[in-house]
N, CA, C and O atoms as a GROMACS GRO file, in nm:
protein
  244
    1UNK      N    1   8.169   8.296   8.489
    1UNK     CA    2   8.140   8.354   8.394
    1UNK      C    3   7.977   8.317   8.373
    1UNK      O    4   7.978   8.210   8.313
    2UNK      N    5   7.884   8.344   8.388
    2UNK     CA    6   7.758   8.324   8.337
    2UNK      C    7   7.719   8.379   8.240
    2UNK      O    8   7.709   8.314   8.136
    3UNK      N    9   7.682   8.528   8.247
    3UNK     CA   10   7.652   8.620   8.132
    3UNK      C   11   7.771   8.786   8.089
    3UNK      O   12   7.845   8.868   8.144
    4UNK      N   13   7.731   8.758   7.990
    4UNK     CA   14   7.861   8.845   7.946
    4UNK      C   15   7.788   8.949   7.851
    4UNK      O   16   7.688   8.924   7.785
    5UNK      N   17   7.828   9.023   7.854
    5UNK     CA   18   7.790   9.142   7.722
    5UNK      C   19   7.930   9.193   7.671
    5UNK      O   20   8.010   9.208   7.763
    6UNK      N   21   7.991   9.232   7.512
    6UNK     CA   22   8.084   9.287   7.511
    6UNK      C   23   8.112   9.438   7.513
    6UNK      O   24   8.014   9.502   7.477
    7UNK      N   25   8.194   9.494   7.538
    7UNK     CA   26   8.245   9.620   7.582
    7UNK      C   27   8.369   9.677   7.541
    7UNK      O   28   8.483   9.634   7.556
    8UNK      N   29   8.321   9.791   7.479
    8UNK     CA   30   8.495   9.880   7.464
    8UNK      C   31   8.592   9.844   7.539
    8UNK      O   32   8.556   9.783   7.639
    9UNK      N   33   8.748   9.868   7.522
    9UNK     CA   34   8.830   9.831   7.585
    9UNK      C   35   8.961   9.762   7.534
    9UNK      O   36   8.960   9.728   7.415
   10UNK      N   37   9.061   9.740   7.599
   10UNK     CA   38   9.183   9.684   7.553
   10UNK      C   39   9.271   9.677   7.568
   10UNK      O   40   9.336   9.757   7.501
   11UNK      N   41   9.346   9.594   7.652
   11UNK     CA   42   9.468   9.569   7.772
   11UNK      C   43   9.517   9.421   7.734
   11UNK      O   44   9.494   9.374   7.623
   12UNK      N   45   9.575   9.361   7.818
   12UNK     CA   46   9.635   9.199   7.831
   12UNK      C   47   9.520   9.161   7.886
   12UNK      O   48   9.445   9.213   7.967
   13UNK      N   49   9.520   9.064   7.830
   13UNK     CA   50   9.344   8.946   7.874
   13UNK      C   51   9.397   8.889   7.999
   13UNK      O   52   9.502   8.842   8.044
   14UNK      N   53   9.263   8.916   8.040
   14UNK     CA   54   9.230   8.845   8.192
   14UNK      C   55   9.256   8.993   8.262
   14UNK      O   56   9.244   8.979   8.383
   15UNK      N   57   9.281   9.106   8.234
   15UNK     CA   58   9.278   9.233   8.332
   15UNK      C   59   9.166   9.244   8.317
   15UNK      O   60   9.094   9.211   8.223
   16UNK      N   61   9.130   9.324   8.472
   16UNK     CA   62   9.028   9.393   8.416
   16UNK      C   63   9.101   9.570   8.502
   16UNK      O   64   9.153   9.614   8.604
   17UNK      N   65   9.024   9.628   8.292
   17UNK     CA   66   9.024   9.736   8.272
   17UNK      C   67   8.962   9.804   8.348
   17UNK      O   68   9.037   9.874   8.416
   18UNK      N   69   8.844   9.819   8.372
   18UNK     CA   70   8.737   9.965   8.381
   18UNK      C   71   8.593   9.879   8.477
   18UNK      O   72   8.553   9.763   8.478
   19UNK      N   73   8.550  10.005   8.547
   19UNK     CA   74   8.439   9.906   8.594
   19UNK      C   75   8.305   9.933   8.571
   19UNK      O   76   8.287  10.052   8.546
   20UNK      N   77   8.219   9.876   8.570
   20UNK     CA   78   8.231   9.803   8.663
   20UNK      C   79   8.319   9.656   8.656
   20UNK      O   80   8.318   9.630   8.777
   21UNK      N   81   8.376   9.572   8.609
   21UNK     CA   82   8.440   9.490   8.605
   21UNK      C   83   8.442   9.442   8.409
   21UNK      O   84   8.383   9.358   8.341
   22UNK      N   85   8.515   9.519   8.388
   22UNK     CA   86   8.508   9.490   8.198
   22UNK      C   87   8.661   9.453   8.245
   22UNK      O   88   8.745   9.507   8.316
   23UNK      N   89   8.649   9.287   8.136
   23UNK     CA   90   8.813   9.277   8.161
   23UNK      C   91   8.797   9.270   8.050
   23UNK      O   92   8.694   9.251   7.986
   24UNK      N   93   8.956   9.296   8.001
   24UNK     CA   94   9.044   9.278   7.862
   24UNK      C   95   9.021   9.142   7.777
   24UNK      O   96   9.039   9.040   7.844
   25UNK      N   97   8.997   9.130   7.689
   25UNK     CA   98   9.024   8.954   7.608
   25UNK      C   99   9.155   8.944   7.509
   25UNK      O  100   9.256   9.015   7.514
   26UNK      N  101   9.129   8.844   7.424
   26UNK     CA  102   9.266   8.845   7.252
   26UNK      C  103   9.184   8.984   7.178
   26UNK      O  104   9.253   9.086   7.165
   27UNK      N  105   9.090   8.988   7.147
   27UNK     CA  106   9.037   9.099   7.097
   27UNK      C  107   8.909   9.154   7.164
   27UNK      O  108   8.809   9.087   7.189
   28UNK      N  109   8.932   9.318   7.198
   28UNK     CA  110   8.836   9.353   7.273
   28UNK      C  111   8.839   9.338   7.398
   28UNK      O  112   8.942   9.304   7.457
   29UNK      N  113   8.703   9.367   7.469
   29UNK     CA  114   8.713   9.355   7.599
   29UNK      C  115   8.524   9.267   7.594
   29UNK      O  116   8.476   9.231   7.487
   30UNK      N  117   8.455   9.251   7.714
   30UNK     CA  118   8.388   9.222   7.767
   30UNK      C  119   8.341   9.253   7.901
   30UNK      O  120   8.436   9.269   7.978
   31UNK      N  121   8.258   9.264   7.942
   31UNK     CA  122   8.115   9.358   8.082
   31UNK      C  123   8.077   9.214   8.172
   31UNK      O  124   7.973   9.155   8.145
   32UNK      N  125   8.171   9.161   8.285
   32UNK     CA  126   8.077   9.078   8.369
   32UNK      C  127   7.943   9.101   8.369
   32UNK      O  128   7.935   9.221   8.395
   33UNK      N  129   7.840   9.060   8.356
   33UNK     CA  130   7.738   9.063   8.388
   33UNK      C  131   7.687   8.957   8.534
   33UNK      O  132   7.635   9.015   8.630
   34UNK      N  133   7.700   8.855   8.538
   34UNK     CA  134   7.676   8.700   8.629
   34UNK      C  135   7.831   8.659   8.673
   34UNK      O  136   7.937   8.669   8.611
   35UNK      N  137   7.813   8.629   8.748
   35UNK     CA  138   7.933   8.540   8.773
   35UNK      C  139   7.851   8.401   8.881
   35UNK      O  140   7.739   8.406   8.933
   36UNK      N  141   7.928   8.316   8.885
   36UNK     CA  142   7.883   8.164   8.962
   36UNK      C  143   8.086   8.111   8.982
   36UNK      O  144   8.171   8.050   8.917
   37UNK      N  145   8.073   8.187   9.118
   37UNK     CA  146   8.224   8.110   9.167
   37UNK      C  147   8.149   7.947   9.212
   37UNK      O  148   8.035   7.918   9.248
   38UNK      N  149   8.287   7.853   9.188
   38UNK     CA  150   8.325   7.703   9.238
   38UNK      C  151   8.169   7.699   9.393
   38UNK      O  152   8.158   7.780   9.486
   39UNK      N  153   8.121   7.635   9.378
   39UNK     CA  154   8.045   7.556   9.474
   39UNK      C  155   7.965   7.669   9.543
   39UNK      O  156   7.914   7.658   9.655
   40UNK      N  157   7.960   7.792   9.456
   40UNK     CA  158   7.875   7.912   9.515
   40UNK      C  159   7.773   7.914   9.432
   40UNK      O  160   7.764   7.840   9.334
   41UNK      N  161   7.637   8.053   9.489
   41UNK     CA  162   7.542   8.084   9.400
   41UNK      C  163   7.576   8.138   9.276
   41UNK      O  164   7.689   8.179   9.252
   42UNK      N  165   7.490   8.140   9.201
   42UNK     CA  166   7.501   8.246   9.091
   42UNK      C  167   7.486   8.403   9.154
   42UNK      O  168   7.420   8.434   9.253
   43UNK      N  169   7.552   8.474   9.086
   43UNK     CA  170   7.489   8.631   9.103
   43UNK      C  171   7.572   8.702   9.044
   43UNK      O  172   7.679   8.665   8.994
   44UNK      N  173   7.503   8.867   9.048
   44UNK     CA  174   7.474   8.977   8.941
   44UNK      C  175   7.680   9.023   9.003
   44UNK      O  176   7.740   9.041   9.109
   45UNK      N  177   7.701   9.023   8.903
   45UNK     CA  178   7.917   9.129   8.896
   45UNK      C  179   7.870   9.272   9.044
   45UNK      O  180   7.940   9.302   9.141
   46UNK      N  181   7.771   9.314   9.018
   46UNK     CA  182   7.782   9.402   9.130
   46UNK      C  183   7.779   9.324   9.262
   46UNK      O  184   7.853   9.370   9.350
   47UNK      N  185   7.692   9.191   9.299
   47UNK     CA  186   7.691   9.219   9.419
   47UNK      C  187   7.841   9.133   9.452
   47UNK      O  188   7.890   9.141   9.564
   48UNK      N  189   7.897   9.066   9.362
   48UNK     CA  190   8.027   8.973   9.358
   48UNK      C  191   8.066   9.058   9.442
   48UNK      O  192   8.072   9.053   9.565
   49UNK      N  193   8.113   9.195   9.315
   49UNK     CA  194   8.227   9.253   9.365
   49UNK      C  195   8.207   9.382   9.518
   49UNK      O  196   8.278   9.467   9.570
   50UNK      N  197   8.087   9.335   9.535
   50UNK     CA  198   8.076   9.366   9.694
   50UNK      C  199   8.185   9.304   9.872
   50UNK      O  200   8.230   9.342   9.980
   51UNK      N  201   8.172   9.193   9.783
   51UNK     CA  202   8.230   9.091   9.876
   51UNK      C  203   8.387   9.051   9.792
   51UNK      O  204   8.488   9.019   9.854
   52UNK      N  205   8.381   9.060   9.665
   52UNK     CA  206   8.555   9.087   9.629
   52UNK      C  207   8.613   9.159   9.504
   52UNK      O  208   8.624   9.142   9.383
   53UNK      N  209   8.653   9.274   9.626
   53UNK     CA  210   8.680   9.444   9.541
   53UNK      C  211   8.789   9.401   9.423
   53UNK      O  212   8.890   9.338   9.451
   54UNK      N  213   8.755   9.445   9.282
   54UNK     CA  214   8.862   9.406   9.156
   54UNK      C  215   8.883   9.534   9.081
   54UNK      O  216   8.848   9.532   8.963
   55UNK      N  217   8.939   9.652   9.133
   55UNK     CA  218   9.011   9.747   9.102
   55UNK      C  219   9.054   9.722   8.949
   55UNK      O  220   9.113   9.625   8.899
   56UNK      N  221   9.005   9.841   8.891
   56UNK     CA  222   9.109   9.835   8.697
   56UNK      C  223   9.237   9.792   8.784
   56UNK      O  224   9.265   9.834   8.896
   57UNK      N  225   9.322   9.682   8.692
   57UNK     CA  226   9.469   9.664   8.672
   57UNK      C  227   9.457   9.504   8.762
   57UNK      O  228   9.558   9.443   8.798
   58UNK      N  229   9.363   9.470   8.778
   58UNK     CA  230   9.329   9.357   8.861
   58UNK      C  231   9.405   9.204   8.775
   58UNK      O  232   9.451   9.242   8.667
   59UNK      N  233   9.424   9.077   8.794
   59UNK     CA  234   9.430   8.995   8.710
   59UNK      C  235   9.353   8.904   8.755
   59UNK      O  236   9.366   8.855   8.867
   60UNK      N  237   9.200   8.847   8.609
   60UNK     CA  238   9.188   8.692   8.615
   60UNK      C  239   9.269   8.606   8.613
   60UNK      O  240   9.370   8.629   8.546
   61UNK      N  241   9.257   8.471   8.687
   61UNK     CA  242   9.322   8.432   8.637
   61UNK      C  243   9.197   8.280   8.618
   61UNK      O  244   9.229   8.181   8.553
   0.00000   0.00000   0.00000
């Protein structure tokens, strides 16, 4: 994760709880805006989701 913002929501930490890419944290949630996978270039979250679809309920490890 390179860039995020605070978002509304709650759930089990690491769980995608809303589109586009809102993830539950210990307290509240964050919306992922930019991501960089190991060995890959930085990309916008929306571009990431085109190649790796993550629906609400998915777990990020």
